[in-house]
N, C-alpha and C positions, 0 to 999 in steps of 0.2 A: 577495629573489626576483629571478631574472633577468627583465629587462624586454625583451620582444620586440615591437618597434614595427612597425606596419603601414607599408609603404612610402609615403612622402609623395606627395601628389598636387599637381601643379603648380598647378592651379586647382581650388578646391573645387567639387564638383558641387552643384546646388541642393538635393539631399536631405541633404547633410552637416549634422549637428547637434551631435555630441559630439566633443570633442577628446581626443587620446590621453592627456593628463595628468589627465583627470577621474577622481576616485576612484570606484570602483565598489563595492567591499566593504571592510569594516573588521572587525577582530577584536573580541572581546568587551570589550576595554578602550577601543575607539574609535579605534585606530590604523589607518591605511590599510594594506591588505594587497594590494589589486589595483587596477590602473589600467585604463582603457578600452583602452589599447594592448596590454595583455598578451594572450598567446594562451591563457592559462588563468586563470580567475577563482576565487579561493579563497572558498568559502562555508561554511567550517567553523563560523563563528560562528552560522550560521543553522540548524544541525542539532544533534541530540543523540546521533548515532551517528558512527562514523568511516568510514562508507561513502560513497564517491563525493563527496568534499569539493571537487571542482573542476569547473567548467564549462569544457570544452576546446573551443576554436574551431579545429577541424581537420577538413577534409573532402577526400576524394579528388576530383580533378578529372576530369571527363569528357574523353574523347578529343576533340580539336578545340576545347576551351574555351580561350579566350585568358587570359593572365595578368591582363589588365586586368579582364575579366569576373569572374574568380575573386576578385581582391582587392576589387572593389566589393561582391560578394555577401557576402564575409566581413565587411566593415565594416558593411554593412546588417544582417547577422545580429546583430552585436554591438549595434548601435543598438536593434534591436527588443528584445533581451534587456534592455538598459539601461532602456528604457521600461517593460517588464513588471515589472522589479524596483523602479523608483523613481518612475514616473509614473502607472502604471495604477491602483495602489491605495495606500492610506495606509501599509501595511507590506508588506514583501517576501513573496511567496508561499512555500509550503513548499519545501524543497530538492528533494524528489521532483517537485514541480510544475515547478520551474525546469528540472530535468534533462529532463523530458518536453517542455517547450516548446522547449528547445534541440535535442532530437532531431527533433521535428517540423519545425522550421525547416531543419535540416540536410537532411532528406529532401526538402523542397520545393525547396531550393537545387539539389540534383541533378536533380530533375524539371525545373526551369526551365532549367538549364544544357543539357539535351538539346535545348532549343528556342533556345539561344543568348540566353537572357534572364538578367538579374540577378535577385536575390531580389525587389527592389522592383518590377521590371518584371513579374515573374510574379504577385506579389500584387495588382497593380493591373489585371491582365488577367482579365476575367470568364471567358473561354473556358478559360484555363489552369487557373484555380482549380477550375472545374467538371470539367474532365478529370481533375484530380488526385483529386477527390472520388469519381470513378467507379471508382477502383482498389479493388477489394474488399479486398485484403490490407492496405490502408492506412486501414481504417475508423476506427480509434482516432485515427490521425494526422490524418485529415481533420476529425474532430470537434474535435480540439484546435486545428487550424489555424483553424477557424471561430471558436473562442473568442479566439484571438489577433487575428484580423481585427476582431472586435467591439471589443476593447479599443483597438486602434490607431485604429479609426474614432471612438471616443469622444474620444480625445486630439486628433484633428484633424491635418490636413496641416501646419499651422503648427508644431506641436510635433514631429511625426514625419518630415516630409518625404515622406510617402507618402499618396497619395489612394486610399482604400479604397472600392471600389464596393459597399458592403455592402447598399444598398437593392436593387440588382439581383441580389445573390447570396443574400439572405436566404431568399426563398421557394423557389427551386430547390434550395438546399442542404438545407433542412429536409425537403422532399419526398423527396429522395434518401435522406436518413438514415432517414426513416420506412419506406421500402421495404426497408431492409436487415434481415436477421435479427439479433437481439440489440440492436435499437435501443430496445427498451422498458426500463423500470426493472426492478430485480431483483424476481423473483417472491417472493411470500409462500409459505412452505412450508405446504401444506394440513395441516389438523388431524391427520388420520390418520397422515400421514407424519411430521409434527412430533412426535407422541407416541411413535411407534416410535423415532425418532432419540434423543429424550431418555431414554427407558427403556434403550436400548442403551448410551448414554453412561454412565448410572449403573451398569449391569451390568458394563461393561468397566472402569470405574474401580474397582469392587470387586475385580475379578480382578487388576488392576495393583497395587492396594494389598496384595493377598495375597502377592505376590512381592517387595514393596518391600525387605524386610529382606535377602532373599537377593541381590537385584540390587545393592543398596547395598554389601553385603559383597564381591560379585564386583568391582564397580568399584574399591573401595578396594584390592584386591589387584592389579588391573591397573595402577592408578596407582602402586603401590609397586614396579612392575617385574616382577611375577610373570606367569606365563602359565597361569592356572588353567583347568581344564576347565569347560565350561558345564553347569550342573545341568540335569537333564531337565525339572524344573519350569519353568525359564526358557525352554527350547526349546519346551515345550508351549504356554506363553502366547504366545510369539513367533509360532508357527505359527497359533495361534488368531486373533491380530490381523492376520495377513496376511503375515508374514515367511516367507522361505524358510530352511530349515536350512542355513546356510552358515558359513564362518569369521567372517563379520561379523554373526552373528545377534544378538549382544549390542548392538552399536551400532545395528542396525536396530530392536531392541526398545526401546531408549532413545529413539530418534527417534519411534517410533509412540506411546509413552506420552506424550512431550512434546506431540505433535500432539493426542492425546486430551485432555490437560489444557487445551490452548488452546481446543479446541472447547467444552469444558465452561465455561470462563471466558467465551468469547464468547456462549454461550447464555444465561448468567445475569447478564450485564452490559450487552450491547448495544454494547460497545466495538468499534472498528475492528480489523481483523486486525493491522495494523502496531502499534497500541497494545498489543495483547496480546503480540506478538512481542518488544517492547522494554520489557516490565515489569521494574522493578528487582527484585533478589532479595528485599529486605525490603519487600514491597508490601501484605501483608495486615494489616488492622487489625481488632481485635475489641473490642467493648464489651458489657457485660451490663446488662440492665434487667429487674428482677423475675426474675432468674435465667435469662433468655432471652438467648442470644448473638446479637449483630447484627454483620454483617461489612461492611467496606469494602475496596476495592482502590485503592491510590494508585499512579498512574503518570504518564505524560507524554502530552500531546496537542499537536498543532501547528495544530489547526483553529480555535481560538478566538483565535489571536494572529498570524494572517497568516504562519504558517510558523515562528514562533519557538517553541522548546520551552516548554511551560507545564505546571505541575503540574495534575493532574486527579484526581478521586475518583469512584469508582463504588460504588453500593450493590449488594450481592450476597447470595447465600444460602449455606447450609452445603455444598452440593455443590461450588460453585466454591472455597470455602475448603479443602475436602479436596483438590481438584485442585492448588491452589497449594502445599499442604504436601507433596504427593507430588512435585511438580516441584522443590521446595526440597531434598528428600532427595537427589534424583539430581544436580542441578547443584551442590548443596553439596559433594558428594564431589569434583567437579572443582575448585571454588574452593579447598577446603581442601587438596587434594593438591598443587596448584600454588602453594601458599603465598600466596594472595591475601589481603592484610591487610584486615580490617574488612568482609568481604563480608556477614557476618550482619546488620549494620545498614545495608547499602548501599541508599540510596534515590535516588541521583543518576545512575544508569545506568552507573556504572563497573563494576558486577557485575550481569549480567542473570539473570533467573529462567530464561530459555531461552537460555543462552549456547552457544557452540561449545565442546564439552566435551573436545576433544582425543582422541577415540577413533579416528576415521579420519583426521581432519585436526588441525592444531595447535589448541591451546587458546587461545581469545580471549575474555576475560571480558566485554567490552562489545560483542560482535558477536552479533547474533541468528542463529539457524540459517537457512541459505539454502535448505534442501530441505524445509521444512515443507509446502509445497504437494504434493510427491510423497507425503509420509506421509499427508496428508489424503486424497489420491486412493486410497491403499491401504485406508484405513479406510472410505471411502465405499461400497465394494461391500457391506459388511456392515451398514452403518448405515441405508441407505435402500432401501425396497422399491420395487417397480415401480408405475407410475402406474395408477390405476383410474378408472372413469367418475365415481365420486363425488368424486375429487380435481379433475377437470376442472370439474365442476359448482361446486365451491367456489371454484376460481380465477375462474370467470365471475362469481360473486357479489362477489368482491373487486374485480375489474376487468372490468366488463361490456363495455367498449369495445375490449378486446383480443381479437384472433382467435386464441385458444389452439389451436384445431384446425389452424390453418395453420402452426404452429411444430412441426417434427418432433421436437424434443427433449422436447416435452410430450405426445407421443403415448401413448395407452393401451398398456401393456405395456413401455414404456421405463422404465429406472431413473431415478429423480428426478435431474435435472441440478444437483447441489448446488454452490453456491459459499458461501464463508464469510460474505460480505456479506448473504446471505439471512437469516442468523440475526439480524442487526441489524434488518432490516425486519420480520421475523416477530415479534420481541419487541416492537417498537414497536406493531404492529397489535394483537396479542393483549393487551398490557398496557393499551392505550387502550380497547379494546372491553370489557375487564373492568369498566370504570367505577370502578376503584379507583385509577387513576393519571391525574392531570391533565396537560394539555399542557405547562405550565411545568415540572412535575416531570420529564416525559419529555424535555424539552429539556435539562435539567441532566444527566440520566442518559446521554443519547446524545452529550453534548458538542456540541450543535448551536449554530450561531451565531444562528439565528433560530427563533422559535416556529413560523413558517410551514414551515420545513424539517421539524420534528417532525410537523406536521400532514400534510405530503406523505408522509412515511414511514408514518404511521398510517392 
């Protein structure tokens, strides 16, 4: 790898802590792949997908910003990232978390540069940090910056070279966050709406299964190079699920069925959305006891191992098993047609259950579909009814300290504002309240690090 070194400084400033030749990341065999002085740090060994495997330290300079200020902020940016990776915790955070930290710091560098301040100068200035937190559009970034500041504060100025005024920032930042819309935790889906959603999922899954043979045959012909006409039955189901009748109706139908299968899996496992998106092709396990089938789903999580991919297992039911088998039929056509070897027994993430199937874009066996959120939005209109007074009353019983009436998205008459993570919290709450599931069991099912986190969800 080409080494791009930061311009040497004649005299080291008092905040300087890490040298350019310090090893930052290693590959899976332990060999160094990135040094502190590199402009891009390779984090491939920290991830189980091929997406965004580098942290790139490149930022556009504001007009009037001196080269000295830009270079100092860049080095400070790297130092903070190094501390977050190697000093703040026993193991490195997940790749997505590292990328999010890097992005938040980059945005704060630009904010500080407008005031002719370096990153460290901005982070140590109470007024600058609070001004940054006031930016409504940067809500997520401000929260993440607070998390970074807390970690740097714990490490101390001797380690980081930065004195963080966390004591003075703690209360005003929390107060500002509490005043923002969306500052609360994910809502539990009220019982009436939850039952409607689950019954709609089952109904739609039956409809999708009904055209699986025809759709699978159509895909096989497309992958063989033919241009078959689209059967009326496929168009009918596509329109029913929310597609427009267009030249891309088949690819849209496949995307919607994939999103439907993911929603069913999320509903009956409690796994995180990314865990479902990255399930391996051969993920379903079945055992029989006294003639009754029991199902498990094997996948990968990064939450129990500090961002390192780790095998995980979820208990599930027959409906999720059906969703997986339907998804296998569709993605299996792509894997088979493109000559992917060993995909049927693939458990390592080399062939995904919800892969990029090569219909509108190129086939990528180990990359998850990037437009699943859009497909979920299309399905949402049919799956979730409008909010009624009884739903608000139930929300108040779940969280009596939250002012539900003051949040416009939960107003009576509005369609339920669904997010996939709500399924995780709803399953936790309803499973725990049933009295049939203990907190330790819930902790294992949700792949939580602590039992306290499961209690918080439930």
